[in-house]
C-alpha positions in Angstrom: 13.0 34.2 -58.4 14.2 30.3 -59.1 12.2 27.9 -60.8 11.5 25.3 -57.5 10.8 29.2 -55.3 8.0 29.6 -57.8 6.7 26.1 -57.8 6.6 26.3 -54.0 4.7 29.7 -54.1 2.2 28.6 -56.8 1.5 25.1 -54.1 1.1 27.5 -51.5 -1.4 29.9 -53.3 -3.2 26.4 -53.9 -3.3 25.1 -50.8 -4.7 28.7 -49.3 -7.3 28.5 -51.9 -8.3 25.3 -51.8 -8.8 25.7 -47.4 -10.6 29.2 -48.5 -13.2 27.1 -50.9 -13.5 24.1 -47.6 -14.3 26.8 -45.1 -16.7 28.8 -46.6 -18.2 26.6 -49.1 -21.8 26.5 -47.6 -23.0 23.0 -49.4 -20.2 20.8 -46.9 -22.1 22.3 -44.0 -23.9 18.5 -43.4 -24.0 16.6 -40.0 -21.9 13.9 -39.6 -24.5 10.7 -39.0 -24.6 10.2 -35.1 -22.9 6.9 -33.8 -25.1 4.9 -32.1 -24.3 2.6 -29.1 -25.6 -0.4 -28.1 -26.0 -0.7 -24.0 -23.0 -3.1 -23.0 -23.8 -5.4 -20.2 -20.7 -3.8 -18.7 -23.5 -0.4 -19.1 -26.4 -2.6 -17.3 -23.8 -3.7 -14.0 -22.5 -0.2 -14.0 -26.3 1.1 -13.4 -27.3 -0.9 -11.8 -23.9 -0.7 -8.8 -25.6 3.3 -9.4 -28.5 2.4 -8.5 -27.8 0.2 -5.7 -25.6 2.9 -4.1 -28.2 5.7 -4.5 -29.9 3.2 -1.9 -27.0 3.4 0.4 -25.5 6.2 2.8 -22.3 6.9 0.9 -20.1 10.0 2.1 -18.2 12.2 -0.9 -15.1 10.4 -0.6 -17.2 6.9 -1.0 -19.4 8.8 -3.9 -16.0 10.4 -6.5 -14.6 6.6 -6.2 -17.4 4.8 -7.4 -18.1 7.9 -10.1 -14.8 8.0 -11.5 -15.0 3.6 -11.4 -17.9 3.9 -13.8 -16.0 6.6 -16.1 -15.1 5.8 -18.9 -12.5 8.6 -19.2 -11.5 7.3 -16.0 -9.7 9.6 -13.3 -7.9 13.3 -14.3 -4.3 12.5 -12.9 -3.4 16.0 -11.6 -6.3 16.1 -9.5 -5.7 15.9 -6.2 -8.0 13.2 -4.2 -8.1 15.9 -1.6 -9.7 18.8 -3.6 -11.9 16.7 -5.6 -13.5 16.0 -2.0 -13.8 19.0 -0.6 -15.4 20.4 -3.2 -17.7 17.7 -3.1 -19.0 18.0 0.4 -22.0 20.1 1.0 -21.1 23.4 3.3 -22.8 23.3 6.6 -25.9 25.6 7.2 -25.2 28.6 9.1 -25.6 27.6 12.9 -25.4 24.2 12.0 -22.1 22.1 12.2 -22.1 18.6 10.6 -19.4 16.6 11.6 -18.8 12.2 10.6 -19.4 10.4 14.4 -15.7 9.8 15.9 -15.7 8.0 19.1 -12.9 8.3 21.8 -11.9 4.7 22.7 -8.7 5.4 25.1 -5.1 7.0 24.9 -1.4 5.1 25.9 0.9 7.7 27.8 4.2 6.9 26.9 6.9 8.6 29.4 8.7 12.1 27.4 5.8 11.9 24.8 2.9 12.9 23.4 -0.4 11.1 24.3 -1.6 8.2 21.1 -5.0 8.3 21.2 -7.4 5.4 19.7 -10.6 7.3 17.9 -12.5 4.8 15.7 -10.2 1.9 16.1 -7.2 3.5 14.8 -4.3 5.7 16.6 -3.3 9.1 16.5 -1.2 12.0 17.8 -1.9 15.6 18.5 -1.4 17.0 14.9 -2.1 14.0 12.8 -4.6 13.6 9.8 -7.7 11.4 10.6 -9.1 8.5 8.2 -12.0 11.0 6.9 -10.6 13.4 4.6 -10.1 16.8 5.8 -9.9 16.4 10.0 -7.5 16.6 12.4 -6.7 15.7 16.2 -5.8 19.3 17.2 -5.0 18.9 20.7 -5.1 15.3 23.1 -6.4 15.1 26.7 -7.2 12.2 28.9 -10.7 12.9 29.2 -11.1 14.4 26.3 -9.9 15.1 22.0 -10.3 18.3 19.9 -10.7 17.1 16.4 -10.7 20.7 13.9 -11.7 19.8 10.6 -9.2 22.2 7.9 -9.2 23.5 4.1 -6.4 22.4 1.5 -5.0 25.4 3.1 -4.6 25.0 6.5 -7.4 26.8 7.4 -9.6 25.7 10.3 -13.6 25.8 9.3 -14.7 24.2 12.5 -13.8 22.5 15.5 -15.3 18.9 17.8 -14.6 18.7 21.1 -15.1 14.6 21.6 -15.1 13.1 25.3 -13.9 9.5 26.3 -16.2 7.0 25.7 -17.6 5.6 28.6 -16.3 7.6 30.9 -17.9 8.6 34.1 -17.7 12.4 35.9 
């Protein structure tokens, strides 16, 4: 064995022994002193925003956006927004369907094409995702529309029929 190899083996042995000493030494187990952070004015504003939001009626998407904006870590760039919102929505109780309010306001019939319907002031065609996340327009008729709630995998979890507003039969 050459001299430089002996020096390297000696240094590695010394490093291993020192590591074992530090790992097994019970006298070095003192915990670091906790850091005390003073509340900044931004924290006070954030807390007041949360207080105001807790008194208002926010849906799960709005809560997620508010919590993400106030979180010092920022949002997870690898998590899709649809997954977060669908995880946070409480499942309806058995026999009880809860849907957001959808107002079918009218339709446009262009020859040779599907009906364009106006729901909550926006135009949609059959198969379009509505402005509420997870809700899709399943069927369009002149007197009513069928809206489905779907999971990200496409499974239908609820169906709602909305009549044309102001229609009289």
